[in-house]
gemmi code that builds the backbone of each chain (N, CA, C; Angstrom):
import gemmi

chains = {
    "A": [
        ("MET", (117.003, 109.017, 11.974), (116.182, 108.681, 13.130), (116.765, 107.504, 13.873)),
        ("GLY", (116.770, 107.581, 15.183), (117.175, 106.456, 15.986), (116.073, 106.118, 16.966)),
        ("ILE", (115.993, 104.868, 17.318), (114.907, 104.497, 18.224), (115.365, 103.379, 19.154)),
        ("THR", (115.020, 103.503, 20.415), (115.205, 102.424, 21.355), (113.828, 102.109, 21.916)),
        ("GLU", (113.773, 101.200, 22.886), (112.471, 100.786, 23.382), (111.667, 101.946, 23.953)),
        ("GLN", (112.342, 102.858, 24.661), (111.602, 103.934, 25.303), (112.036, 105.317, 24.817)),
        ("ARG", (112.819, 105.364, 23.805), (113.290, 106.661, 23.335), (113.296, 106.667, 21.816)),
        ("VAL", (112.806, 107.745, 21.249), (112.831, 107.892, 19.805), (113.407, 109.271, 19.509)),
        ("SER", (114.262, 109.344, 18.506), (114.855, 110.635, 18.178), (114.875, 110.830, 16.671)),
        ("TYR", (114.847, 112.097, 16.281), (114.799, 112.462, 14.871), (115.811, 113.577, 14.617)),
        ("THR", (116.423, 113.539, 13.454), (117.277, 114.637, 13.006), (116.572, 115.300, 11.828)),
        ("LEU", (116.298, 116.591, 11.977), (115.417, 117.281, 11.030), (116.093, 118.514, 10.443)),
        ("ASP", (115.677, 118.882, 9.234), (116.203, 120.079, 8.585), (115.644, 121.338, 9.249)),
        ("SER", (116.308, 122.458, 8.958), (115.879, 123.734, 9.539), (114.865, 124.401, 8.620)),
        ("THR", (113.686, 123.810, 8.575), (112.634, 124.293, 7.671), (111.305, 124.414, 8.420)),
        ("LEU", (110.379, 125.121, 7.784), (109.039, 125.220, 8.369), (108.363, 123.860, 8.432)),
        ("GLN", (108.702, 122.992, 7.476), (108.106, 121.653, 7.494), (108.490, 120.912, 8.773)),
        ("THR", (109.691, 121.191, 9.268), (110.136, 120.558, 10.511), (109.244, 120.954, 11.676)),
        ("VAL", (108.801, 122.207, 11.674), (107.928, 122.680, 12.754), (106.631, 121.877, 12.765)),
        ("ASP", (106.026, 121.744, 11.583), (104.783, 120.968, 11.493), (105.027, 119.498, 11.817)),
        ("SER", (106.142, 118.967, 11.331), (106.469, 117.569, 11.566), (106.688, 117.297, 13.057)),
        ("ALA", (107.388, 118.203, 13.728), (107.646, 118.034, 15.165), (106.332, 118.026, 15.933)),
        ("GLU", (105.442, 118.923, 15.559), (104.127, 118.980, 16.226), (103.359, 117.674, 16.007)),
        ("GLU", (103.372, 117.192, 14.776), (102.643, 115.949, 14.471), (103.203, 114.774, 15.252)),
        ("LYS", (104.523, 114.705, 15.341), (105.149, 113.611, 16.091), (104.770, 113.690, 17.568)),
        ("ALA", (104.806, 114.901, 18.111), (104.457, 115.073, 19.525), (103.010, 114.670, 19.782)),
        ("THR", (102.124, 115.060, 18.878), (100.707, 114.709, 19.030), (100.525, 113.196, 19.029)),
        ("ARG", (101.191, 112.546, 18.083), (101.035, 111.097, 17.959), (101.596, 110.374, 19.181)),
        ("ILE", (102.790, 110.768, 19.598), (103.435, 110.072, 20.708), (102.682, 110.320, 22.021)),
        ("ALA", (102.286, 111.569, 22.250), (101.561, 111.879, 23.496), (100.223, 111.140, 23.528)),
        ("THR", (99.587, 111.031, 22.374), (98.321, 110.298, 22.298), (98.550, 108.823, 22.595)),
        ("GLU", (99.600, 108.250, 21.991), (99.911, 106.836, 22.212), (100.243, 106.556, 23.675)),
        ("LEU", (100.819, 107.553, 24.347), (101.179, 107.365, 25.753), (99.980, 107.517, 26.676)),
        ("GLY", (98.850, 107.922, 26.139), (97.637, 107.965, 26.943), (97.373, 109.281, 27.640)),
        ("PHE", (98.084, 110.337, 27.262), (97.778, 111.644, 27.854), (96.376, 112.076, 27.437)),
        ("SER", (95.767, 112.924, 28.256), (94.425, 113.410, 27.951), (94.476, 114.324, 26.720)),
        ("GLU", (93.291, 114.604, 26.177), (93.224, 115.456, 24.982), (93.846, 116.823, 25.250)),
        ("ASP", (93.539, 117.403, 26.402), (94.107, 118.715, 26.733), (95.625, 118.637, 26.876)),
        ("GLU", (96.091, 117.559, 27.515), (97.542, 117.405, 27.697), (98.246, 117.193, 26.357)),
        ("VAL", (97.605, 116.438, 25.470), (98.188, 116.226, 24.144), (98.337, 117.564, 23.429)),
        ("MET", (97.306, 118.403, 23.531), (97.365, 119.721, 22.901), (98.501, 120.556, 23.502)),
        ("GLN", (98.620, 120.483, 24.821), (99.670, 121.255, 25.485), (101.057, 120.780, 25.054)),
        ("ILE", (101.233, 119.477, 25.021), (102.537, 118.913, 24.650), (102.868, 119.248, 23.195)),
        ("SER", (101.892, 119.081, 22.313), (102.163, 119.338, 20.892), (102.438, 120.806, 20.647)),
        ("MET", (101.740, 121.675, 21.361), (102.002, 123.103, 21.168), (103.371, 123.495, 21.723)),
        ("ALA", (103.729, 122.919, 22.873), (105.050, 123.217, 23.439), (106.157, 122.757, 22.489)),
        ("VAL", (105.973, 121.581, 21.902), (106.975, 121.077, 20.960), (107.015, 121.958, 19.708)),
        ("ARG", (105.852, 122.372, 19.238), (105.825, 123.266, 18.075), (106.601, 124.557, 18.368)),
        ("GLU", (106.358, 125.136, 19.543), (107.051, 126.383, 19.884), (108.565, 126.151, 20.016)),
        ("ALA", (108.932, 125.015, 20.567), (110.360, 124.704, 20.691), (110.992, 124.526, 19.314)),
        ("ALA", (110.257, 123.889, 18.417), (110.776, 123.697, 17.062), (110.891, 125.027, 16.328)),
        ("VAL", (109.926, 125.906, 16.538), (110.010, 127.250, 15.934), (111.276, 127.946, 16.424)),
        ("ASN", (111.510, 127.878, 17.723), (112.715, 128.508, 18.274), (113.973, 127.946, 17.631)),
        ("ALA", (114.014, 126.623, 17.503), (115.213, 125.977, 16.968), (115.436, 126.319, 15.496)),
        ("VAL", (114.363, 126.272, 14.722), (114.485, 126.488, 13.272), (114.733, 127.962, 12.957)),
        ("LEU", (113.954, 128.838, 13.579), (114.030, 130.261, 13.235), (115.146, 130.970, 13.993)),
        ("HIS", (115.048, 130.911, 15.311), (115.953, 131.723, 16.121), (117.295, 131.031, 16.344)),
        ("GLY", (117.297, 129.716, 16.403), (118.555, 129.005, 16.596), (119.319, 128.851, 15.298)),
        ("ASN", (118.782, 128.020, 14.424), (119.489, 127.709, 13.174), (119.248, 128.727, 12.063)),
        ("ALA", (118.274, 129.606, 12.254), (117.996, 130.660, 11.272), (117.841, 130.088, 9.855)),
        ("TYR", (117.150, 128.977, 9.760), (116.844, 128.311, 8.484), (118.099, 127.828, 7.738)),
        ("ALA", (119.263, 127.814, 8.390), (120.494, 127.422, 7.692), (120.384, 125.979, 7.208)),
        ("PRO", (120.594, 125.746, 5.921), (120.418, 124.387, 5.378), (121.438, 123.382, 5.913)),
        ("ASP", (122.571, 123.863, 6.404), (123.594, 122.940, 6.900), (123.443, 122.656, 8.395)),
        ("LYS", (122.441, 123.255, 9.017), (122.235, 123.036, 10.448), (120.981, 122.203, 10.681)),
        ("LYS", (121.070, 121.334, 11.643), (119.982, 120.392, 11.902), (119.322, 120.666, 13.260)),
        ("VAL", (118.112, 120.170, 13.373), (117.380, 120.172, 14.637), (117.225, 118.718, 15.077)),
        ("THR", (117.574, 118.455, 16.317), (117.401, 117.111, 16.854), (116.246, 117.120, 17.842)),
        ("LEU", (115.330, 116.214, 17.627), (114.124, 116.132, 18.468), (114.055, 114.728, 19.050)),
        ("SER", (113.921, 114.642, 20.362), (113.810, 113.305, 20.949), (112.701, 113.264, 21.990)),
        ("PHE", (112.098, 112.093, 22.086), (111.045, 111.828, 23.071), (111.501, 110.621, 23.888)),
        ("GLU", (111.471, 110.764, 25.204), (111.869, 109.657, 26.074), (110.800, 109.429, 27.133)),
        ("ARG", (110.411, 108.185, 27.255), (109.403, 107.823, 28.243), (110.090, 107.217, 29.447)),
        ("THR", (109.867, 107.816, 30.606), (110.313, 107.210, 31.850), (109.056, 106.828, 32.633)),
        ("PRO", (109.191, 106.104, 33.733), (107.981, 105.722, 34.481), (107.150, 106.932, 34.919)),
        ("GLU", (107.805, 108.044, 35.176), (107.072, 109.206, 35.694), (106.848, 110.306, 34.672)),
        ("ASN", (107.628, 110.312, 33.596), (107.640, 111.497, 32.743), (107.709, 111.172, 31.254)),
        ("LEU", (107.247, 112.142, 30.467), (107.623, 112.221, 29.065), (108.654, 113.337, 28.973)),
        ("VAL", (109.849, 112.985, 28.524), (110.939, 113.955, 28.425), (111.191, 114.248, 26.946)),
        ("ILE", (111.098, 115.505, 26.587), (111.260, 115.915, 25.193), (112.456, 116.857, 25.110)),
        ("THR", (113.348, 116.576, 24.194), (114.529, 117.417, 24.027), (114.604, 117.929, 22.596)),
        ("VAL", (114.830, 119.218, 22.456), (114.982, 119.849, 21.143), (116.329, 120.561, 21.127)),
        ("CYS", (117.185, 120.160, 20.209), (118.521, 120.772, 20.129), (118.690, 121.458, 18.776)),
        ("ASP", (119.309, 122.620, 18.802), (119.650, 123.274, 17.534), (121.155, 123.475, 17.477)),
        ("GLN", (121.616, 124.045, 16.371), (123.044, 124.277, 16.179), (123.309, 125.775, 16.005)),
        ("GLY", (122.498, 126.573, 16.679), (122.624, 128.021, 16.567), (123.588, 128.602, 17.583)),
        ("ALA", (123.562, 129.928, 17.650), (124.513, 130.646, 18.500), (124.070, 130.704, 19.951)),
        ("GLY", (122.871, 130.210, 20.243), (122.401, 130.236, 21.617), (121.552, 131.457, 21.891)),
        ("MET", (120.831, 131.401, 23.010), (119.951, 132.526, 23.345), (120.261, 133.011, 24.749)),
        ("ASP", (120.061, 134.306, 24.921), (120.261, 134.919, 26.222), (118.890, 135.069, 26.881)),
        ("LEU", (118.598, 134.149, 27.819), (117.263, 134.145, 28.429), (116.964, 135.455, 29.150)),
        ("ALA", (118.028, 136.090, 29.649), (117.815, 137.337, 30.381), (117.274, 138.437, 29.483)),
        ("ARG", (117.456, 138.263, 28.184), (117.009, 139.304, 27.254), (115.601, 139.061, 26.721)),
        ("ILE", (115.015, 137.959, 27.153), (113.651, 137.678, 26.705), (112.678, 138.336, 27.683)),
        ("PRO", (111.923, 139.307, 27.212), (111.046, 140.046, 28.130), (109.855, 139.218, 28.577)),
        ("ASN", (109.321, 139.583, 29.738), (108.122, 138.931, 30.255), (106.928, 139.338, 29.389)),
        ("PRO", (106.317, 138.371, 28.682), (105.226, 138.751, 27.770), (103.957, 139.195, 28.491)),
        ("LEU", (103.882, 138.952, 29.811), (102.700, 139.365, 30.567), (102.833, 140.773, 31.145)),
        ("ALA", (104.025, 141.353, 31.056), (104.190, 142.718, 31.548), (103.348, 143.660, 30.694)),
        ("PRO", (102.696, 144.620, 31.330), (101.797, 145.512, 30.569), (102.457, 146.132, 29.346)),
        ("GLU", (103.728, 146.477, 29.474), (104.400, 147.131, 28.347), (104.711, 146.157, 27.201)),
        ("ASN", (104.559, 144.849, 27.482), (104.861, 143.856, 26.436), (103.626, 143.158, 25.868)),
        ("LEU", (102.465, 143.453, 26.436), (101.258, 142.722, 26.024), (100.963, 142.847, 24.538)),
        ("LEU", (101.280, 143.986, 23.965), (100.953, 144.206, 22.556), (102.135, 143.933, 21.630)),
        ("LYS", (103.155, 143.277, 22.148), (104.243, 142.860, 21.263), (103.782, 141.662, 20.437)),
        ("THR", (104.286, 141.595, 19.230), (103.807, 140.554, 18.318), (104.623, 139.268, 18.415)),
        ("SER", (105.646, 139.256, 19.239), (106.442, 138.035, 19.403), (106.914, 137.939, 20.845)),
        ("GLY", (107.589, 136.835, 21.164), (108.160, 136.689, 22.500), (107.322, 135.854, 23.453)),
        ("ARG", (106.363, 135.078, 22.918), (105.499, 134.284, 23.791), (105.814, 132.787, 23.754)),
        ("GLY", (106.721, 132.373, 22.895), (106.978, 130.952, 22.707), (107.447, 130.249, 23.970)),
        ("ILE", (108.484, 130.753, 24.593), (109.014, 130.103, 25.797), (108.005, 130.200, 26.934)),
        ("PHE", (107.306, 131.309, 27.001), (106.259, 131.457, 28.017), (105.206, 130.357, 27.861)),
        ("LEU", (104.794, 130.095, 26.628), (103.780, 129.060, 26.404), (104.321, 127.682, 26.765)),
        ("MET", (105.580, 127.421, 26.402), (106.176, 126.129, 26.783), (106.137, 125.958, 28.294)),
        ("ARG", (106.505, 127.007, 29.016), (106.531, 126.920, 30.483), (105.118, 126.797, 31.049)),
        ("SER", (104.153, 127.355, 30.355), (102.768, 127.252, 30.816), (102.228, 125.843, 30.652)),
        ("PHE", (102.668, 125.170, 29.597), (102.065, 123.886, 29.234), (102.842, 122.685, 29.767)),
        ("MET", (104.108, 122.850, 30.060), (104.916, 121.711, 30.498), (105.265, 121.869, 31.977)),
        ("ASP", (105.601, 120.762, 32.625), (105.915, 120.814, 34.051), (107.320, 121.349, 34.305)),
        ("VAL", (108.222, 121.055, 33.404), (109.600, 121.541, 33.538), (110.091, 121.974, 32.164)),
        ("VAL", (110.744, 123.127, 32.105), (111.403, 123.569, 30.869), (112.802, 124.050, 31.240)),
        ("GLU", (113.790, 123.416, 30.658), (115.182, 123.803, 30.913), (115.833, 124.178, 29.585)),
        ("ILE", (116.503, 125.312, 29.561), (117.190, 125.761, 28.352), (118.647, 125.997, 28.713)),
        ("ARG", (119.527, 125.348, 27.984), (120.942, 125.523, 28.307), (121.774, 125.358, 27.038)),
        ("PRO", (122.935, 125.978, 27.029), (123.817, 125.810, 25.871), (124.354, 124.391, 25.815)),
        ("SER", (124.470, 123.857, 24.622), (125.095, 122.550, 24.439), (126.407, 122.771, 23.684)),
        ("HIS", (127.114, 121.686, 23.399), (128.382, 121.843, 22.703), (128.174, 122.224, 21.238)),
        ("THR", (126.933, 122.086, 20.758), (126.687, 122.439, 19.357), (125.712, 123.595, 19.183)),
        ("GLY", (125.048, 124.013, 20.234), (124.050, 125.067, 20.090), (123.263, 125.237, 21.375)),
        ("THR", (121.947, 125.084, 21.277), (121.091, 125.202, 22.455), (120.295, 123.916, 22.632)),
        ("GLU", (120.212, 123.464, 23.879), (119.397, 122.294, 24.200), (118.210, 122.736, 25.047)),
        ("LEU", (117.044, 122.394, 24.580), (115.816, 122.736, 25.310), (115.153, 121.434, 25.740)),
        ("LYS", (115.048, 121.252, 27.043), (114.439, 120.024, 27.570), (113.118, 120.357, 28.252)),
        ("MET", (112.094, 119.591, 27.897), (110.771, 119.797, 28.494), (110.290, 118.481, 29.082)),
        ("ILE", (109.644, 118.577, 30.229), (109.138, 117.381, 30.901), (107.658, 117.553, 31.186)),
        ("LYS", (106.901, 116.514, 30.861), (105.487, 116.449, 31.242), (105.314, 115.236, 32.139)),
        ("HIS", (104.817, 115.485, 33.340), (104.624, 114.370, 34.264), (103.457, 113.498, 33.809)),
        ("VAL", (103.617, 112.225, 34.052), (102.536, 111.286, 33.785), (101.618, 111.272, 35.000)),
        ("HIS", (100.335, 111.496, 34.757), (99.376, 111.548, 35.859), (98.456, 110.340, 35.791)),
        ("GLY", (98.457, 109.538, 36.828), (97.487, 108.456, 36.957), (97.713, 107.337, 35.961)),
        ("PRO", (96.844, 106.338, 36.034), (97.020, 105.154, 35.203), (96.648, 105.371, 33.751)),
        ("SER", (95.935, 106.475, 33.457), (95.483, 106.654, 32.075), (96.639, 107.046, 31.163)),
        ("ALA", (97.677, 107.636, 31.716), (98.801, 108.048, 30.883), (99.953, 107.073, 31.053)),
        ("GLY", (100.562, 106.724, 29.958), (101.772, 105.939, 30.035), (101.561, 104.455, 29.909)),
        ("GLY", (100.410, 104.039, 29.470), (100.154, 102.619, 29.348), (100.928, 101.967, 28.223)),
        ("LYS", (101.328, 102.793, 27.249), (102.050, 102.248, 26.104), (103.356, 102.992, 25.928)),
        ("GLU", (104.270, 102.347, 25.273), (105.542, 102.983, 25.010), (105.460, 103.776, 23.722)),
        ("ALA", (106.339, 104.783, 23.619), (106.416, 105.517, 22.367), (106.867, 104.560, 21.272)),
        ("SER", (106.225, 104.668, 20.142), (106.601, 103.807, 19.031), (106.720, 104.615, 17.763)),
        ("GLN", (107.435, 104.108, 16.822), (107.606, 104.816, 15.560), (106.471, 104.501, 14.609)),
    ],
    "B": [
        ("MET", (94.707, 127.507, 6.305), (93.700, 128.423, 6.825), (92.877, 129.013, 5.675)),
        ("LYS", (91.570, 129.092, 5.895), (90.696, 129.690, 4.883), (90.030, 130.942, 5.462)),
        ("ILE", (89.890, 131.940, 4.611), (89.299, 133.201, 5.047), (88.263, 133.641, 4.027)),
        ("SER", (87.125, 134.104, 4.515), (86.172, 134.774, 3.627), (85.719, 136.057, 4.312)),
        ("VAL", (85.406, 137.045, 3.498), (85.089, 138.379, 4.026), (83.685, 138.770, 3.584)),
        ("ARG", (82.899, 139.318, 4.500), (81.547, 139.779, 4.169), (81.267, 141.070, 4.924)),
        ("GLN", (80.272, 141.784, 4.453), (79.899, 143.055, 5.066), (78.534, 142.931, 5.733)),
        ("VAL", (78.413, 143.409, 6.954), (77.141, 143.443, 7.658), (77.010, 144.792, 8.348)),
        ("ASP", (76.088, 145.603, 7.879), (75.810, 146.905, 8.500), (77.073, 147.734, 8.728)),
        ("GLY", (77.914, 147.786, 7.716), (79.110, 148.624, 7.801), (80.285, 147.991, 8.521)),
        ("VAL", (80.104, 146.771, 8.975), (81.192, 146.050, 9.651), (81.723, 144.964, 8.712)),
        ("THR", (83.036, 144.891, 8.617), (83.670, 143.847, 7.805), (83.907, 142.625, 8.678)),
        ("ILE", (83.202, 141.573, 8.356), (83.357, 140.343, 9.137), (84.285, 139.399, 8.378)),
        ("VAL", (85.326, 138.965, 9.065), (86.307, 138.055, 8.471), (86.099, 136.677, 9.090)),
        ("ASP", (85.546, 135.768, 8.295), (85.325, 134.406, 8.779), (86.587, 133.581, 8.549)),
        ("CYS", (87.202, 133.150, 9.640), (88.451, 132.389, 9.552), (88.167, 130.930, 9.910)),
        ("SER", (88.847, 130.024, 9.242), (88.729, 128.622, 9.628), (90.070, 127.928, 9.457)),
        ("GLY", (90.306, 126.942, 10.300), (91.564, 126.206, 10.224), (92.547, 126.646, 11.289)),
        ("ARG", (93.794, 126.765, 10.895), (94.861, 127.070, 11.844), (95.487, 128.428, 11.531)),
        ("ILE", (95.785, 129.180, 12.583), (96.565, 130.410, 12.416), (97.924, 130.136, 13.041)),
        ("THR", (98.866, 129.781, 12.205), (100.180, 129.383, 12.696), (101.276, 130.016, 11.843)),
        ("LEU", (102.492, 129.829, 12.298), (103.644, 130.340, 11.556), (103.568, 129.870, 10.111)),
        ("GLY", (103.750, 130.801, 9.196), (103.688, 130.426, 7.785), (102.409, 130.909, 7.153)),
        ("GLU", (101.757, 130.049, 6.459), (100.633, 130.449, 5.609), (99.487, 131.100, 6.382)),
        ("GLY", (99.070, 130.513, 7.466), (97.913, 131.034, 8.191), (98.108, 132.457, 8.660)),
        ("SER", (99.273, 132.721, 9.266), (99.540, 134.060, 9.769), (99.615, 135.066, 8.633)),
        ("VAL", (100.265, 134.694, 7.551), (100.419, 135.605, 6.406), (99.064, 135.910, 5.780)),
        ("THR", (98.222, 134.891, 5.669), (96.892, 135.076, 5.089), (96.081, 136.079, 5.903)),
        ("LEU", (96.117, 135.930, 7.205), (95.372, 136.852, 8.067), (95.925, 138.265, 7.937)),
        ("ARG", (97.237, 138.387, 7.957), (97.876, 139.707, 7.864), (97.488, 140.404, 6.562)),
        ("ASP", (97.595, 139.679, 5.466), (97.275, 140.268, 4.158), (95.808, 140.683, 4.087)),
        ("THR", (94.947, 139.861, 4.636), (93.509, 140.156, 4.589), (93.186, 141.433, 5.355)),
        ("VAL", (93.730, 141.562, 6.555), (93.452, 142.758, 7.359), (94.020, 143.999, 6.675)),
        ("ARG", (95.185, 143.881, 6.090), (95.776, 145.032, 5.397), (94.931, 145.449, 4.202)),
        ("GLU", (94.419, 144.468, 3.473), (93.572, 144.786, 2.308), (92.280, 145.473, 2.746)),
        ("ILE", (91.713, 145.012, 3.833), (90.475, 145.612, 4.346), (90.728, 147.064, 4.742)),
        ("LEU", (91.811, 147.294, 5.475), (92.126, 148.656, 5.915), (92.453, 149.548, 4.717)),
        ("ALA", (93.111, 148.979, 3.712), (93.466, 149.756, 2.522), (92.235, 150.241, 1.773)),
        ("LYS", (91.134, 149.514, 1.939), (89.878, 149.919, 1.301), (89.121, 150.955, 2.141)),
        ("GLY", (89.707, 151.308, 3.272), (89.063, 152.299, 4.130), (88.042, 151.718, 5.089)),
        ("GLN", (87.957, 150.397, 5.132), (87.008, 149.747, 6.053), (87.707, 149.550, 7.392)),
        ("LYS", (87.172, 150.215, 8.411), (87.904, 150.238, 9.682), (87.150, 149.616, 10.846)),
        ("LYS", (86.043, 148.957, 10.538), (85.332, 148.205, 11.574), (85.447, 146.730, 11.203)),
        ("ILE", (86.296, 146.034, 11.929), (86.637, 144.664, 11.551), (86.275, 143.702, 12.686)),
        ("LEU", (85.563, 142.659, 12.320), (85.191, 141.618, 13.283), (85.784, 140.296, 12.799)),
        ("LEU", (86.730, 139.771, 13.564), (87.363, 138.499, 13.199), (86.567, 137.360, 13.820)),
        ("ASN", (85.900, 136.597, 12.974), (85.130, 135.446, 13.448), (86.055, 134.227, 13.516)),
        ("LEU", (86.355, 133.811, 14.743), (87.311, 132.713, 14.944), (86.609, 131.418, 15.360)),
        ("ALA", (85.322, 131.339, 15.074), (84.546, 130.172, 15.520), (85.108, 128.857, 14.993)),
        ("ASP", (85.674, 128.905, 13.799), (86.184, 127.675, 13.197), (87.712, 127.611, 13.188)),
        ("VAL", (88.333, 128.398, 14.039), (89.796, 128.325, 14.185), (90.093, 127.348, 15.316)),
        ("ASN", (90.648, 126.209, 14.946), (90.837, 125.158, 15.945), (92.247, 125.108, 16.511)),
        ("TYR", (93.128, 125.941, 15.994), (94.511, 125.898, 16.504), (95.181, 127.230, 16.209)),
        ("ILE", (95.924, 127.704, 17.172), (96.679, 128.939, 16.980), (97.966, 128.818, 17.785)),
        ("ASP", (99.082, 129.211, 17.201), (100.346, 129.151, 17.945), (100.803, 130.566, 18.296)),
        ("SER", (102.009, 130.689, 18.830), (102.453, 132.011, 19.288), (102.568, 132.988, 18.120)),
        ("SER", (102.895, 132.484, 16.942), (102.949, 133.351, 15.768), (101.549, 133.848, 15.406)),
        ("GLY", (100.577, 132.952, 15.513), (99.193, 133.334, 15.254), (98.704, 134.362, 16.266)),
        ("ILE", (99.078, 134.153, 17.523), (98.729, 135.140, 18.547), (99.340, 136.491, 18.184)),
        ("GLY", (100.581, 136.440, 17.746), (101.255, 137.674, 17.326), (100.536, 138.364, 16.177)),
        ("GLU", (99.985, 137.567, 15.264), (99.249, 138.156, 14.132), (97.946, 138.792, 14.599)),
        ("LEU", (97.290, 138.176, 15.570), (96.079, 138.800, 16.112), (96.417, 140.138, 16.751)),
        ("VAL", (97.512, 140.170, 17.503), (97.942, 141.423, 18.130), (98.298, 142.455, 17.060)),
        ("SER", (98.996, 142.008, 16.035), (99.388, 142.914, 14.956), (98.163, 143.482, 14.245)),
        ("ALA", (97.192, 142.625, 13.979), (95.965, 143.086, 13.328), (95.245, 144.111, 14.201)),
        ("PHE", (95.227, 143.839, 15.497), (94.562, 144.744, 16.443), (95.247, 146.113, 16.467)),
        ("THR", (96.571, 146.113, 16.599), (97.288, 147.389, 16.714), (97.311, 148.142, 15.381)),
        ("THR", (97.432, 147.402, 14.282), (97.427, 148.057, 12.967), (96.091, 148.763, 12.737)),
        ("THR", (95.018, 148.087, 13.074), (93.679, 148.675, 12.913), (93.507, 149.885, 13.830)),
        ("LYS", (93.940, 149.718, 15.064), (93.799, 150.808, 16.032), (94.619, 152.023, 15.603)),
        ("ASN", (95.799, 151.776, 15.071), (96.659, 152.881, 14.631), (96.068, 153.643, 13.449)),
        ("GLN", (95.131, 153.019, 12.776), (94.457, 153.705, 11.661), (93.066, 154.174, 12.086)),
        ("ASN", (92.926, 154.364, 13.387), (91.666, 154.845, 13.974), (90.495, 153.900, 13.702)),
        ("GLY", (90.812, 152.624, 13.603), (89.769, 151.644, 13.412), (89.557, 150.812, 14.655)),
        ("GLU", (88.647, 149.850, 14.545), (88.360, 148.935, 15.645), (88.390, 147.507, 15.134)),
        ("LEU", (89.041, 146.647, 15.862), (89.045, 145.222, 15.519), (88.613, 144.436, 16.749)),
        ("LYS", (87.585, 143.628, 16.558), (87.083, 142.808, 17.663), (87.107, 141.343, 17.261)),
        ("LEU", (87.042, 140.481, 18.258), (87.053, 139.037, 18.021), (85.677, 138.456, 18.316)),
        ("LEU", (85.303, 137.465, 17.525), (83.983, 136.848, 17.672), (84.132, 135.338, 17.813)),
        ("LYS", (83.397, 134.792, 18.769), (83.228, 133.337, 18.916), (84.556, 132.576, 18.993)),
        ("LEU", (85.217, 132.721, 20.103), (86.469, 131.986, 20.297), (86.192, 130.529, 20.640)),
        ("THR", (86.985, 129.633, 20.075), (86.936, 128.252, 20.537), (87.590, 128.176, 21.914)),
        ("LYS", (87.356, 127.077, 22.600), (87.926, 126.949, 23.945), (89.448, 127.052, 23.917)),
        ("LYS", (90.058, 126.442, 22.909), (91.524, 126.469, 22.838), (92.045, 127.891, 22.667)),
        ("VAL", (91.421, 128.631, 21.770), (91.873, 129.998, 21.532), (91.560, 130.872, 22.742)),
        ("ASN", (90.395, 130.652, 23.318), (90.029, 131.395, 24.523), (91.051, 131.156, 25.641)),
        ("ASP", (91.404, 129.891, 25.838), (92.384, 129.563, 26.885), (93.719, 130.254, 26.620)),
        ("LEU", (94.138, 130.265, 25.358), (95.410, 130.901, 25.029), (95.377, 132.404, 25.312)),
        ("LEU", (94.272, 133.028, 24.977), (94.176, 134.473, 25.230), (94.124, 134.760, 26.731)),
        ("GLN", (93.543, 133.825, 27.485), (93.543, 133.995, 28.941), (94.949, 133.862, 29.500)),
        ("ILE", (95.649, 132.822, 29.071), (97.000, 132.558, 29.582), (97.933, 133.731, 29.292)),
        ("THR", (97.796, 134.288, 28.095), (98.692, 135.367, 27.667), (98.203, 136.752, 28.084)),
        ("LYS", (97.074, 136.767, 28.806), (96.464, 138.020, 29.292), (95.949, 138.907, 28.167)),
        ("LEU", (95.861, 138.360, 26.974), (95.378, 139.175, 25.861), (93.856, 139.289, 25.869)),
        ("TYR", (93.214, 138.464, 26.673), (91.765, 138.577, 26.795), (91.391, 139.962, 27.320)),
        ("THR", (92.298, 140.556, 28.069), (92.032, 141.892, 28.612), (92.245, 142.980, 27.564)),
        ("VAL", (92.936, 142.626, 26.498), (93.245, 143.608, 25.447), (92.157, 143.607, 24.375)),
        ("PHE", (91.771, 142.409, 23.947), (90.801, 142.292, 22.866), (89.375, 142.466, 23.392)),
        ("ASP", (88.543, 143.007, 22.525), (87.107, 143.041, 22.792), (86.540, 141.760, 22.166)),
        ("VAL", (86.142, 140.821, 23.006), (85.709, 139.509, 22.535), (84.185, 139.396, 22.649)),
        ("LYS", (83.547, 139.006, 21.559), (82.089, 138.886, 21.528), (81.690, 137.441, 21.224)),
        ("ASP", (80.484, 137.085, 21.702), (79.969, 135.741, 21.444), (78.841, 135.730, 20.408)),
        ("ASP", (78.173, 136.860, 20.267), (77.013, 136.933, 19.375), (77.281, 137.904, 18.236)),
        ("GLU", (77.083, 137.435, 17.005), (77.448, 138.271, 15.845), (76.614, 139.549, 15.762)),
        ("THR", (75.318, 139.413, 15.959), (74.451, 140.592, 15.850), (74.830, 141.640, 16.893)),
        ("ALA", (75.021, 141.200, 18.104), (75.407, 142.131, 19.162), (76.795, 142.706, 18.886)),
        ("ALA", (77.662, 141.885, 18.336), (79.012, 142.363, 18.026), (78.971, 143.458, 16.960)),
        ("VAL", (78.175, 143.244, 15.926), (78.069, 144.253, 14.860), (77.538, 145.565, 15.430)),
        ("LYS", (76.521, 145.449, 16.289), (75.932, 146.661, 16.868), (76.888, 147.392, 17.812)),
        ("SER", (77.879, 146.665, 18.327), (78.759, 147.266, 19.333), (79.771, 148.223, 18.738)),
        ("PHE", (79.950, 148.172, 17.405), (80.899, 149.099, 16.798), (80.331, 150.501, 16.811)),
        ("LYS", (81.219, 151.459, 16.980), (80.778, 152.858, 17.049), (80.311, 153.348, 15.676)),
    ],
}
model = gemmi.Model(1)
for chain_id, residues in chains.items():
    chain = gemmi.Chain(chain_id)
    for i, (resn, *xyz) in enumerate(residues, 1):
        res = gemmi.Residue()
        res.name, res.seqid = resn, gemmi.SeqId(i, " ")
        for name, pos in zip(("N", "CA", "C"), xyz):
            atom = gemmi.Atom()
            atom.name, atom.element = name, gemmi.Element(name[0])
            atom.pos, atom.b_iso = gemmi.Position(*pos), 0.0
            res.add_atom(atom)
        chain.add_residue(res)
    model.add_chain(chain)
structure = gemmi.Structure()
structure.add_model(model)
structure.setup_entities()
């Protein structure tokens, strides 16, 4: 784990425990930053879905591959980055989960939920795998009064 | 996640509490629905009143339970959604797929 005044990052194993841990960290940090209860839920769920993607679909539970999770507070935003060391994903192959023919599929809603809950979601290949960046804007004086802390 | 099963007028009511998420919660729900169907009970009411969190895997398990039951000529309905679960089903458009009830007695009577 590394931490600066406005940024905290974690290096995590490719396990189910990481998914729960990532969600817990997101909940704590978003709460400390003053986001509303609904926003905290949205942020924590988006982070959980991103961690699921990284652990399952990216690193495929490989014990030698890590997930990097970071939270950065800027004056306007909470920026969350989740990186894996997998082979990458082809976004064009991810079907629209709202299409009638896909409504009864049992998977494929993770990225959709992230995009529903966060203001910006960017997914791009990195030099080691896939980098998923999510941004939640800070609204009003109630959010962002405190810095992320460990 | 905790699950208990009871019978009311020929309907199997599955009382769920806790989280339906990747891992234990989803597996528990899946196993429970399969066991119910294996016993020939095909009218299933999932009571989600005490489910306070569900992720995309949990949503997938609800869909799986619904389609598995339907494929065996059964019916699976949802009872008493929390606001969080209700919002998720709205966002994912699954509210249009599931038969969602608010009252247990009326829900039991609604089965064919």
